[in-house]
N, C-alpha and C positions, 0 to 999 in steps of 0.2 A: 460220323462213322460209317464206314461202308461194308457190307458184307461181301462174303466170298461164297458163298453157299458151300461153306466145308463142314459137316459136319462130324464130330467124334463123341465117341463114351467114354465114359470118365471109368475107368475099370476098380479092381476090387481094392486099390491099395488108394484111390482116389485122382490116379494120376491121368492125364490127358497128353496122347501126342499131337504136337505142332509138324504139319505135313513138311516134308520136305521142302516142298517146291519155297515153302514165307519161310523156313530156316535158313535158306539159301538166299534170297534175298532180302532177308533184314539183318545174314552175316550172325546168327544166333549157332555158337558150334559148340562142342563139349564143353562144360564147364563155364558158358559166359554166366557172368550173374542175373537175376532176371527179379526184378520188384513186382509185386502184387497187390494193387490196389483195389477196393470195394466201392463202386459207383450205384447208389440202389439198389436194383439188381443185377449190375454186371461186375464180373471179372475182367480187370483189365491187369495184363502183364507189359512191363518194358523191360527193356535191359537195361540193366544199372547201370550207371558210368559216373564216376567221380571223375571229374577233371583233375588233374596233377595227382595223382593219387598214386604213390610208390608200385611199382608192379610187383616187387617182391615182398613188399612189406604192407602193402596197403597207408599207410603211413600219409597222410598229408601236414606238408610242413612246409612254411615261408623259404625254408631253402632246398625244395625240390627245386629239381632242374630237367629240362627236355631233352631225352636225346635223338639225333638225327632220323632214329624211325618213329617217332610221335611217340614214342613210351617215356614215363618220367619214374626216376629214382631219388630216394630220400638219400640223405649222407649215408646214414646206417645202411638202406638198401646197396647205395654205393659199395661201402666197405665191405659187405656180405660177399656182394659180388667179385670184387678184387682177391679178397683171400680164396674163394671157391676155383677164379681162375690162376691164381697161384699154385694153388694146391694140385690143381689137374698138370699144371703144366710143369710142375717140378719131380713128377713121376717118370 
């Protein structure tokens, strides 16, 4: 583990701000889920990535399929998306 020489204080709600440069380099945008681990006296944060989880429902099924942009949809997620598209285009 390498040190970046960055120090942040914990605020009154227990939060720590991850510096913008680090968020940018790790592609951490607002809403990205993070896993939290404890190893002895260390707190480890890691992006939570479930391969092949549906972007709409979060479901992981053998029937999930990958779209051209790398996102996955479950059959239920695909139906939800199709229903919303039909609703939006019929107005």
